[in-house]
Structure formats: structure tokens, C-alpha cells
C-alpha positions as CSV (number, residue, x, y, z in Angstrom):
1,M,0.1,0.1,0.1
2,D,1.3,3.5,-1.0
3,R,1.7,5.6,2.3
4,R,2.2,8.8,0.7
5,L,-0.5,10.0,-0.9
6,N,-1.3,13.2,-2.6
7,G,-4.1,15.9,-2.3
8,I,-6.4,16.6,-4.6
9,A,-7.9,19.9,-3.9
10,V,-5.8,21.3,-0.9
11,N,-2.4,22.2,-1.2
12,I,-0.7,19.6,1.2
13,T,2.0,21.0,3.1
14,P,4.7,19.5,5.1
15,V,3.5,20.1,7.6
16,A,0.3,18.6,8.2
17,R,1.4,15.6,6.0
18,L,3.7,15.0,8.8
19,G,0.3,15.3,11.1
20,F,-1.5,13.1,9.0
21,G,1.1,10.3,9.3
22,L,0.4,10.2,13.0
23,V,-3.4,9.8,13.1
24,R,-3.9,7.8,9.5
25,D,-3.9,4.2,10.9
26,Q,-5.4,5.3,14.1
27,Y,-8.5,6.9,12.3
28,D,-8.6,4.7,9.2
29,L,-7.9,7.3,7.2
30,D,-6.7,6.2,3.6
31,R,-8.1,8.3,0.7
32,S,-7.0,11.3,-1.2
33,E,-10.1,13.1,-0.1
34,E,-9.5,12.4,3.9
35,L,-6.1,14.2,3.0
36,D,-7.6,17.1,2.2
37,L,-10.3,17.6,4.8
38,F,-7.3,16.6,7.3
39,T,-5.4,19.9,5.9
40,T,-8.0,22.5,5.9
41,L,-8.6,21.6,9.5
42,Y,-4.8,21.1,10.5
43,E,-3.2,23.6,8.6
44,P,-3.5,27.3,9.7
45,N,-3.8,28.8,6.5
46,P,-5.1,25.9,3.8
47,Q,-5.0,26.9,0.3
48,L,-6.8,25.1,-2.6
49,V,-5.0,24.3,-5.9
50,D,-5.6,24.6,-9.3
51,P,-8.7,22.1,-9.9
52,V,-7.9,18.5,-11.6
53,E,-9.6,17.4,-14.4
54,G,-11.9,14.8,-13.2
55,H,-12.0,15.8,-9.6
56,M,-14.0,19.2,-10.1
57,A,-16.9,18.0,-8.1
58,W,-14.9,17.2,-5.2
59,Y,-12.9,20.9,-5.7
60,R,-16.4,22.1,-5.3
61,A,-17.3,20.6,-2.1
62,V,-14.4,21.5,-0.6
63,Q,-14.7,24.7,-1.7
64,E,-17.7,25.0,0.0
65,V,-16.0,23.9,3.3
66,L,-13.7,26.5,3.2
67,G,-16.2,29.2,2.6
68,S,-18.3,28.0,5.6
69,A,-19.2,30.6,8.2
70,L,-19.0,28.0,10.6
71,Y,-15.8,26.5,9.3
72,E,-14.0,29.6,11.0
73,N,-15.5,28.1,14.5
74,L,-14.1,24.6,13.9
75,H,-10.9,25.5,12.2
76,R,-9.9,27.7,15.5
77,T,-10.1,24.6,17.7
78,T,-8.4,22.3,15.5
79,I,-5.4,23.8,14.3
80,L,-2.7,22.2,14.7
81,D,-3.9,19.6,16.5
82,E,-3.9,16.2,14.7
83,E,-5.9,14.6,17.1
84,L,-9.2,16.7,16.6
85,S,-8.5,17.4,13.2
86,G,-8.3,13.5,12.3
87,V,-11.5,13.1,14.5
88,A,-13.7,15.8,12.4
89,V,-12.7,14.2,9.4
90,R,-15.2,11.3,9.1
91,P,-18.3,13.2,10.2
92,I,-17.4,15.7,7.2
93,M,-17.0,13.2,4.8
94,E,-20.1,11.5,5.5
95,E,-21.7,14.2,4.6
96,L,-20.0,15.5,1.8
97,E,-20.1,12.4,-0.3
98,P,-23.6,12.5,-1.5
99,L,-23.1,16.4,-2.4
100,V,-19.9,15.3,-4.7
101,E,-22.1,12.3,-6.3
102,R,-24.9,14.9,-7.0
103,Y,-22.6,17.7,-8.5
104,R,-20.8,14.8,-10.4
105,D,-23.9,13.7,-11.9
106,L,-24.9,17.6,-12.9
107,E,-21.7,18.0,-14.1
108,E,-21.8,14.7,-16.8
109,R,-25.8,15.7,-17.8
110,K,-24.1,19.3,-18.5
111,R,-21.5,17.5,-20.8
112,E,-24.5,15.6,-22.5
113,A,-26.5,18.9,-23.3
114,E,-23.4,21.0,-24.2
115,L,-22.3,17.9,-26.7
116,D,-26.6,18.0,-28.1
117,Q,-26.2,21.7,-28.3
118,D,-29.5,21.6,-26.3
119,E,-30.5,24.7,-24.8
120,I,-33.6,23.9,-23.0
121,R,-31.6,21.1,-21.0
122,L,-29.0,23.7,-20.4
123,E,-31.4,26.1,-19.0
124,Q,-33.1,23.5,-17.1
125,I,-29.3,22.1,-15.6
126,E,-28.4,25.7,-14.6
127,K,-31.7,26.4,-12.5
128,Q,-31.0,22.6,-10.9
129,E,-27.2,23.9,-10.2
130,R,-28.4,27.4,-8.7
131,L,-30.9,24.4,-6.7
132,L,-28.0,22.2,-5.8
133,N,-25.4,25.6,-4.5
134,A,-27.9,26.6,-1.8
135,Q,-28.2,23.1,-0.6
136,A,-24.7,22.4,-0.7
137,V,-24.6,25.4,1.9
138,Q,-27.1,23.2,3.8
139,T,-25.4,19.9,3.8
140,V,-21.5,21.6,4.5
141,A,-23.5,23.8,7.6
142,S,-24.9,19.7,8.8
143,A,-21.4,18.6,8.4
144,I,-19.1,21.0,10.5
145,Q,-21.7,20.8,13.4
146,K,-21.5,17.0,13.5
147,A,-17.5,17.2,13.1
148,E,-17.9,20.0,15.7
149,D,-19.9,17.7,18.3
150,S,-17.1,14.9,17.7
151,V,-14.2,17.5,18.0
152,E,-16.0,18.6,21.3
153,T,-16.3,15.2,22.9
154,V,-13.0,14.9,22.7
155,V,-12.0,18.1,24.2
156,V,-14.4,17.6,27.2
157,L,-12.9,14.0,27.6
158,R,-9.8,15.1,27.9
159,S,-10.4,18.2,30.2
160,M,-11.9,15.5,32.4
161,G,-8.5,13.6,32.2
162,C,-9.6,10.9,29.8
163,G,-8.1,12.1,26.8
164,D,-6.2,8.5,26.1
165,G,-7.8,7.4,22.8
166,A,-10.2,9.6,23.2
167,G,-10.3,10.8,19.2
168,R,-10.1,7.1,17.8
169,Y,-13.2,6.2,19.9
170,V,-15.3,9.0,19.2
171,S,-14.2,8.0,15.7
172,L,-15.2,4.7,15.4
173,S,-18.4,4.9,17.9
174,Y,-19.1,7.8,15.2
175,P,-22.9,6.3,14.5
176,D,-23.7,6.8,18.3
177,L,-22.2,10.0,18.4
178,P,-25.7,12.4,19.5
179,R,-25.9,10.1,22.2
180,I,-22.0,10.0,23.5
181,A,-21.8,13.3,23.1
182,D,-24.8,14.0,25.2
183,L,-23.7,12.1,27.8
184,V,-20.2,13.4,28.2
185,R,-21.5,17.2,27.6
186,R,-23.8,16.3,30.8
187,T,-21.3,14.8,32.8
188,H,-18.6,17.5,31.9
189,H,-21.4,20.6,33.2
190,L,-22.0,18.7,36.5
191,F,-17.9,17.9,36.6
192,G,-16.8,21.6,35.7
193,R,-19.4,22.4,39.0
194,F,-17.5,19.7,41.4
195,R,-14.4,21.1,40.1
196,E,-14.5,24.7,41.1
197,L,-16.1,23.7,44.3
198,F,-13.1,21.8,44.9
199,A,-10.5,23.8,43.3
200,S,-12.0,26.9,45.6
201,V,-11.6,25.3,48.8
202,R,-8.0,24.0,48.0
203,A,-7.1,27.7,47.2
204,N,-8.5,28.6,50.2
205,L,-7.1,26.0,52.7
206,P,-4.4,27.7,54.9
207,R,-0.6,27.3,54.1
208,R,1.8,25.8,56.4
209,A,3.3,28.2,58.5
210,V,6.9,29.0,58.0
211,M,9.0,29.5,61.0
212,V,12.7,31.5,61.1
213,R,14.8,29.3,63.2
214,G,18.2,31.7,63.2
215,V,20.8,32.1,60.8
216,T,23.1,30.0,59.0
217,I,25.0,29.9,56.0
218,G,24.3,28.8,52.1
219,D,23.6,30.1,48.8
220,E,20.1,30.5,48.7
221,L,19.1,34.2,47.2
222,N,16.2,33.9,48.5
223,R,16.7,33.3,52.5
224,V,19.7,35.6,52.3
225,I,19.6,38.3,55.3
226,G,19.9,42.0,54.5
227,S,23.3,42.9,55.8
228,E,24.7,40.6,52.8
229,L,22.2,42.2,50.5
230,S,23.6,45.7,51.5
231,L,27.3,44.8,49.6
232,L,25.7,44.7,46.6
233,S,25.0,48.4,46.9
234,D,28.5,49.2,46.5
235,P,30.6,48.2,43.7
236,E,33.7,47.9,45.7
237,T,32.0,45.0,48.0
238,E,30.0,43.6,45.2
239,S,32.2,41.2,44.4
240,L,32.7,40.3,47.9
241,F,29.1,39.4,47.8
242,D,29.8,37.1,44.4
243,L,32.7,35.4,46.1
244,K,30.3,33.9,49.4
245,W,27.7,33.2,46.9
246,V,29.7,31.0,44.6
247,E,31.8,29.2,48.3
248,K,28.0,29.3,49.6
249,R,29.4,31.6,52.5
250,L,26.3,33.9,52.5
251,L,24.4,34.4,55.5
252,I,20.8,33.2,55.1
253,R,17.5,32.9,57.2
254,D,17.4,28.9,59.1
255,I,14.0,28.6,58.1
256,S,11.8,25.1,59.3
257,R,8.5,24.2,58.0
258,P,6.2,21.7,59.8
259,P,5.9,18.1,58.2
260,D,3.5,17.6,55.6
261,R,0.7,15.6,56.9
262,R,-0.9,16.0,53.7
263,R,-3.3,12.0,52.9
264,G,-2.5,10.1,50.4
265,D,-4.6,8.2,47.6
266,V,-8.7,7.6,47.6
267,V,-10.9,5.1,46.6
268,V,-14.1,6.1,45.6
269,L,-17.0,3.8,45.5
270,I,-20.2,4.9,43.6
271,D,-23.3,2.9,43.9
272,E,-25.1,2.2,41.1
273,S,-28.1,0.3,42.5
274,G,-31.7,0.8,40.9
275,S,-32.4,3.3,43.1
276,M,-29.4,5.5,42.1
277,L,-30.8,5.0,38.2
278,G,-30.9,8.2,36.1
279,E,-29.4,11.7,37.0
280,A,-28.3,10.7,40.6
281,V,-25.8,8.1,39.5
282,L,-24.3,10.9,36.6
283,I,-24.0,13.2,39.8
284,A,-21.9,10.7,41.4
285,K,-19.4,9.6,38.2
286,S,-19.2,13.7,37.9
287,Y,-18.6,14.1,41.6
288,A,-15.5,11.3,42.0
289,F,-13.9,12.5,38.4
290,A,-14.0,16.2,39.7
291,L,-12.5,14.8,43.0
292,R,-10.2,12.6,40.9
293,S,-9.1,15.9,39.1
294,Q,-8.2,18.0,42.2
295,L,-6.3,14.8,43.6
296,K,-4.0,14.6,40.7
297,Q,-2.6,18.0,41.0
298,E,-1.1,16.9,44.3
299,N,-0.2,13.7,42.7
300,R,-2.4,11.8,44.5
301,R,-4.7,8.7,42.8
302,C,-8.2,8.4,43.0
303,H,-9.2,5.0,42.2
304,I,-13.0,4.3,41.4
305,I,-15.3,1.5,41.9
306,S,-18.7,1.1,40.9
307,F,-20.9,-1.4,42.4
308,S,-24.4,-3.0,43.3
309,Y,-25.7,-6.1,44.6
310,Y,-23.4,-8.8,43.2
311,P,-19.6,-8.7,43.3
312,N,-19.1,-9.7,39.9
313,E,-20.7,-6.8,38.7
314,M,-18.3,-4.2,40.3
315,V,-16.4,-2.4,38.0
316,E,-13.8,-0.4,38.3
317,V,-12.2,2.4,36.8
318,P,-8.7,2.9,37.3
319,E,-6.6,6.3,36.8
320,D,-5.0,5.3,33.4
321,A,-8.6,4.1,32.0
322,T,-8.9,4.9,28.0
323,A,-11.5,7.2,27.0
324,E,-13.6,3.9,26.2
325,Q,-13.6,2.6,29.3
326,V,-14.7,5.9,30.6
327,I,-17.7,6.8,28.3
328,Q,-18.6,2.8,28.6
329,W,-18.8,3.1,32.2
330,L,-20.7,6.4,31.9
331,G,-23.5,5.0,30.1
332,R,-24.1,2.0,32.1
333,A,-25.9,1.6,35.5
334,I,-26.1,-1.7,37.3
335,G,-29.5,-1.5,38.6
336,G,-30.6,-3.9,41.3
337,G,-30.3,-4.3,44.8
338,T,-27.7,-2.6,46.9
339,E,-24.7,-4.6,49.3
340,F,-22.1,-2.9,51.1
341,T,-19.4,-5.8,52.1
342,H,-18.0,-6.6,48.7
343,P,-17.2,-3.1,48.1
344,I,-15.7,-1.9,50.8
345,K,-13.6,-5.4,51.4
346,R,-12.7,-4.4,47.8
347,A,-11.6,-0.7,48.7
348,M,-9.6,-2.3,51.8
349,E,-7.3,-4.0,49.9
350,F,-6.3,-0.3,48.6
351,N,-5.1,0.4,52.1
352,R,-6.2,3.8,51.5
353,D,-9.1,6.4,52.4
354,I,-12.4,4.7,51.2
355,L,-15.2,7.5,50.0
356,M,-18.6,6.2,49.3
357,I,-21.4,8.1,47.4
358,T,-24.6,6.1,48.0
359,D,-28.4,6.5,48.7
360,G,-29.2,2.8,49.8
361,E,-29.5,1.3,52.9
362,A,-28.6,-2.4,53.4
363,D,-27.0,-4.7,56.7
364,V,-23.6,-5.1,56.7
365,G,-23.6,-7.3,59.7
366,A,-21.8,-6.7,63.3
367,E,-18.9,-9.0,62.8
368,F,-18.3,-7.3,59.3
369,A,-18.3,-3.7,61.5
370,K,-16.1,-4.6,63.8
371,H,-13.3,-5.9,61.6
372,F,-14.0,-2.8,59.2
373,M,-13.4,-0.8,62.5
374,E,-10.5,-2.6,63.8
375,W,-8.8,-1.9,59.8
376,K,-9.5,1.6,60.1
377,R,-8.1,1.8,63.4
378,R,-5.1,-0.4,62.4
379,T,-4.0,1.5,59.4
380,G,-5.0,5.2,60.0
381,N,-7.6,5.2,57.0
382,R,-10.7,6.7,57.3
383,F,-14.0,6.1,55.7
384,F,-16.4,8.9,54.5
385,L,-19.7,8.6,53.3
386,V,-21.2,11.1,51.1
387,H,-25.0,10.2,50.8
388,I,-27.7,11.0,48.4
389,G,-30.8,11.0,50.0
390,R,-31.0,8.6,53.3
391,S,-28.2,6.1,54.1
392,P,-28.5,5.8,57.9
393,T,-26.8,2.0,57.9
394,L,-23.2,3.1,57.3
395,H,-23.4,6.3,59.4
396,P,-22.1,4.4,62.6
397,L,-18.7,3.2,60.4
398,A,-18.0,6.4,58.7
399,D,-15.6,9.3,60.0
400,E,-17.9,11.7,58.5
401,V,-21.1,12.2,56.8
402,L,-21.2,14.4,54.3
403,L,-23.3,16.2,51.3
404,S,-22.6,16.1,47.7
405,D,-22.4,20.0,47.7
406,D,-20.7,20.1,50.9
407,A,-17.1,20.2,49.0
408,Q,-15.4,22.5,51.6
409,S,-15.7,20.1,54.5
410,L,-14.5,16.1,52.0
411,W,-11.3,18.7,51.2
412,R,-10.4,19.6,54.4
413,H,-10.8,15.8,55.9
414,L,-8.8,14.8,52.7
415,Q,-5.7,16.8,53.2
């Protein structure tokens, strides 16, 4: 297979060819027309070339894309981003192909009418051409809108930390894109709300105090005492300052900070039982992703587990989950009843703080409750309960019971 495609309607720059080469296998792109579309999206200033005989229909279609007002908005997002440019090719291509066929059919009938010198047919064809040109504007607008949905879905997944393979998954799932895009958009709306709550609380947490114990020697300029800095004010003593700095003999403040007692990683358990189906479970999952986003900024990991009644139906979403795994997880819910013992046991295996989001009630038994409290005492890990509705069963086991919008209390406890 010839791996070096040539464009038809667009000037293929070396930069665009390189970008296309990075994603062509990932998105199964192997046609000159697809290289043209990729270039119009990827290249900052794509340029049409002179029409090639036999390809006038395709040339006209690409010309319509470049001339569309909607194209500019999409192009601003895809410039020099091979993943976003690649994921936008398929939806545009699928909309343009029928338009190109109609252009070709019109061209063929026009040639035949010209050979026959049939003025009546030529007049009819010209009317049809004007109508097709008007319809082309709508077709291109629809194509760009579908491409924007694909691009936006990938951008949103990236912002939630799920960029690995997002473009390929969205591209391959294109027929189901409206459902996927809507699911991701709703999740991101909730995610953004919770992320802002966590970020606001995190920013307002008191910083660790710094204590000055005395004076020592060193070369840290931000800790140099005033008398040493005064050497820089006189050209005759400036060289002395430089010498002391090189030899690490400057007088500097000796400071100390209290030890960083920030907590470690977190396991989040999400109830996917029947009572949580619908908006409640989506809120819970968005909450978990927002928490994970903030923990990641502190190099802390967040392992997510969703559960219902049967142990073999638990689903785990690790830190490195692909976009496909994330979308499939967002779009599903186990349903059925609620059972707490098995998911808590699984979370205990990670030896981390545990956060459970649930609205359910289920008896965990006195023996397990005793075992769990002993595990918390021995390891120093805590158990937080974020409840949607009522879930009094687990209250005695929890270190703190919170509402989903009480991000301030949760984040303070997790520090």
C-alpha cells in the first residue's frame, strides 16, 4: 500500500502531511479526499490548488467547506492538533460524499447537453445547479456541526483527564455520537460545577506556617539576610558578595516548616443500584471525576469502583482508564439492589481512605462492622460517606457524613 497520498483540491504542506501520518492508521484514513479534509482542519492557512480534471465535484465541495462561516469556528479548535483534525474528518466526509455525487451527476448531464447543443436542457440544468449550490450550504453546515460534536466530545474528555484514545473511540463510535456527545456534555457540566467547588476550597486552605529559627550559611538567594544584600549596593563590595555566593558562605535565614501531613490516595465507591439510576448516578460519577482531578494536582491517585448487589458486577475505573472505558462506564448502571460489604472489602485492599457515594441502605452485619473499624484503627485510613437521600446504615462506620455539595468539609478532611 502506498503510504504517501497526494491531495486533490488542497495544497498539502509538509506539516499537514506529518500530522496526517500520525493519525491515519488510528482513524483508518487512507484516501486523498481525507488528506484534503485533514489539511483544511490542521493547516493554519490551507490553500486550494488549481482544479484537477475529473475531480471538479470534489473541488467544489472542499471550496464550500472553506467558504462556510461555521468552518472558521471549527478551524480555530483543530489547528495543528492532529487528534482533533483527524476525528473531524469522518463526519464531514460522510456528509460531503452524497453532495459530491450530485455534483458529478450534474456535470455529466451538463456535458451531454452541451454536446447535443440542447439549450432547453442546459437551462434546466443551470436551475438545478443553483438549487444544488443552495443545498450545498446547508449540507456543509450540517457536516461541520457533526464534526464540532466529535471535536467537542474529545476536548471535554481531555478536560476530565480521559484523553487516552478519546479521538479514536469517538471516531469509531461516530454512528452513536449524538448519544455519546450528550452523555459526555452532561457529565462535564456536573464535573465543572464540582471541580470549581473543590478548586475554590483547595485554594483557600491555610498554607503551612514557616518559622525562622536563626541564621546559617548557604547560597539560597531568596533567604539571604539584609546585611549581606547591602554588599550589592557598593561596587567595591559587590565582588565580595559574588565570592561568598559561589563558596556558599552567604548568611541566610534558617527556616523550618512543619511536616506535610497531607493524606494519600483515595478509593471512591459509587452505588449503581436501581434507586441511583438516572441523574443521581451521573452526579455521583461526575463528583468522583472532579475529586480525582483535584487530587491529581497533588500527585495523589483516585481509584473508582462502582457497585450494586452482586460482587462480580463491580466495575473499576483506574487512573489510566481509556476514553472508551470511561464512556462505557458513564453510560451504564448496574441496577438491582444494594450490598455494601463486598465493595468495601475491595476498597480495603488498596489501603487508602475510602469515600462512598450512595443513597441505599443494607445491613453489613456486626462482625464485618467490627472488622472494618479495626482495619481503620490499624491503618489510620478513614471512611467518608457522601449520601444522596438517606443511607443511615453506614453512618456508625463513617468518620464523616457529607452532602454532595459540601466540598469544603470533604476536602479539608482529605488533607
